C-alpha positions in Angstrom: 47.9 16.7 24.4 46.5 16.0 27.9 43.2 14.4 28.6 41.7 17.7 29.8 42.9 19.3 26.6 41.4 16.6 24.5 38.1 16.7 26.3 37.9 20.5 26.1 38.7 20.5 22.4 36.1 17.8 21.8 33.5 19.9 23.5 34.4 23.0 21.5 34.3 21.0 18.3 30.7 19.9 19.1 29.7 23.6 18.9 31.5 24.6 15.7 32.9 22.9 12.7 36.7 22.7 13.0 38.5 19.9 11.1 41.0 17.8 13.0 44.6 19.1 12.9 43.7 22.8 12.4 43.5 23.8 16.0 46.2 24.9 18.4 45.8 25.7 22.1 46.6 29.3 21.3 43.8 29.6 18.8 41.5 32.4 19.7 37.9 31.2 20.3 36.7 34.1 18.1 38.3 32.2 15.2 35.6 29.6 15.6 32.8 32.1 15.2 31.4 31.3 18.6 28.8 33.7 19.9 28.0 34.3 23.6 25.3 31.6 23.6 27.6 29.0 22.1 30.2 29.9 24.7 27.7 29.4 27.5 26.7 26.0 25.9 30.3 25.0 25.9 30.5 26.1 29.6 27.5 23.9 30.4 29.0 21.0 28.6 32.3 21.5 30.5 30.5 21.6 33.8 28.7 18.3 32.9 31.9 16.6 31.6 34.0 17.6 34.6 31.3 17.7 37.3 32.2 21.3 38.3 30.7 24.7 38.4 32.3 27.4 36.1 31.7 31.0 36.8 30.1 32.8 33.7 32.5 35.7 34.0 35.5 33.4 34.1 34.2 31.6 31.1 33.6 34.8 29.2 37.2 35.9 30.0 38.5 32.8 28.3 39.8 33.9 24.9 41.7 30.8 23.7 41.4 27.1 24.0 44.3 27.2 26.4 42.4 29.6 28.6 39.5 27.1 28.7 41.9 24.2 29.6 43.5 26.3 32.4 40.0 27.3 33.7 38.8 23.7 33.8 42.1 22.5 35.4 41.9 25.2 38.1 38.2 24.6 38.8 38.7 20.8 39.0 41.6 21.4 41.4 39.3 23.7 43.5 41.3 26.8 42.8 40.0 30.3 42.0 41.1 31.5 38.6 
């Protein structure tokens, strides 16, 4: 797992209780019972961690952990998603 993946997973785990080893990058975020507020909090934590600004619509469109990783990677590289 890459450093970005590890950091994103760590942030998601802060907002829901998911034991180690039970998460794959393709796991839908809805499986973690995250509501819209929790997703926004994750977005704020990602912004702080990576020193970026993440568009709320792009964040809301992220449906899996892999989507979040791709979003963070694109934003940190200065690319539109």
